[in-house]
N, C-alpha and C positions, 0 to 999 in steps of 0.2 A: 591770209596771214601765214608767213613762213613758220615752219615747224619749230625753229629755234626760238622765235618770239613767243609761241604758244607754250613751249616748255619753260621758258624764263618766267612768263606770267604765272604759270601753274606753280612753279617753285616759289615765287614771291608770295603768292596767295597762301601756300602751305606754311611758309615760314611765318607770315603774319598771323594766320589762324593759330598756329602753335604757340606763338608768343602771347596772343590774347588769351588763349585757353590756360596757359600756365600761369599767367598773371592772375586770373580769376580763381584758379583752383589752388594756387600756392598759399593763399591766405587761409582757406579752410583746412588745407593739409597741415599747416603750421600750428593751428590752434591747439591740438593736443600737446605739442612740445612747449608752448607758452604756458598752458595750464599746469604741466608737470613742473616747470620752473617756478611758477607761483606756489605750488604745493611744497616744493623743496625750501622755498623762502619761509613759508609758514612754519615748517619743522625747524629750520635754522633759527627762527626768532624765539622759539620755545627752548631750544637746546643750542645756544650759539657757540660757534667756533669761528675764529678769524678766517680760516680758509674757506669754509662753507659760505660765509657771508660775502666775502670778496668775490667768490665765484658767481654770485647771484646779483650783486648790485654794481652798477656802473660807477666808474671813477667820477663821473659828472652828476651823481645822484643829487636830486632835490626832493627831500622827503618832508612833506608838510603834515604836521600834526593838527588834530582838531582844535587844540588850544592855541594855535598860532605859531608855535615853534617850527622852524625849518632846519632840518638836518642836512649835512653833507654826508658823503660816504663815510668819512672818518668819524664824525660825531655820532652817526647812526650806529656804526659798529662799536665804537667805544662805549656808548650808553648801554647797549645790550650786554657787552662783556663785563662792564663794571656794575651791573645791576640797577643802574638809574632807571632803565627801562627793562622791566623783568616780566616776561609773559610766562605764566604758569600753564595756561591752556589757551589755545586759539581755535575757534570754530569758524569756518568759512561757509556761507550759504549764498544762494542766489547769484552764483558767479556766471558772468558772461565774458567771452573772449572774442575779440574781433581783430584779426590781422589786416591792417589797412594797406600796406604796400610791399609786403614780403619781408620787411625788416623792422616794422614798427607795429606794436599791438596795444590795444586798449583793453584793460581788464577791469571789470567792475564787480564788486561783491559786498556782502554784508559781513562784517567781522564782529564776533562777540568773543570776549576774552576775560579770563581771570588774570589779574596782575598782582605784582608785589614790588612795585616801583620803589626803590631805595628802602625796601623792607616794609612798605605800607601796603597791605592788601587792598585790592579794589576790583572793580568790574568796569568794562567798557563795552559799548555797542556803537559801532561806527559803519558808515557807508564809505567805501574806499574806491578811489579811482587810481589805477596804476597804469603807467605808460612803460612798456617794455620795448627794448631795442635789441635786435640781433647784432651781436658784436663778435666777429669771427664766426664760429659755429654755435655760440651760446646765446641764449636769451637772458638779458640782464635788465633789472629794474632801473629805469632812467629817472622816472619821476613818480611821485605818489602824493595824493591829497586825501585827507580824511575829514569827514564831517560827522558830528554827533547825530544820532537818531533822535527824532523828536520824542519828548517824554510821553 
């Protein structure tokens, strides 16, 4: 086999191996960034500002509540700012993060919170599924679904 073909084959093999390795490791490498974005969202839900929330949630947000209501980005942010949805304290436990293709992540956790929705104190305990998407250089919440924990 001519040396040129050997070099081309070796280069192609190296490029393929590098792409495969970066595809597998980019998910694990991105998980801390996704977890950090999820933590920033937790904080922003307790102390909401329009800028912080818009930086963390996609324009295409589909936010499903455990009671069946589905919010868009606009209604989610509005309800937090107006106090219709008021989180006094949010605790996150049992969180897992899996980046599946380099720009999409699945985040699952248990959320317990003290609320004061529209001035009415309450408590919630939920299992949450969040789908995060890398948009530009930022991770943004694209979709979320909550279910109540069994009594």
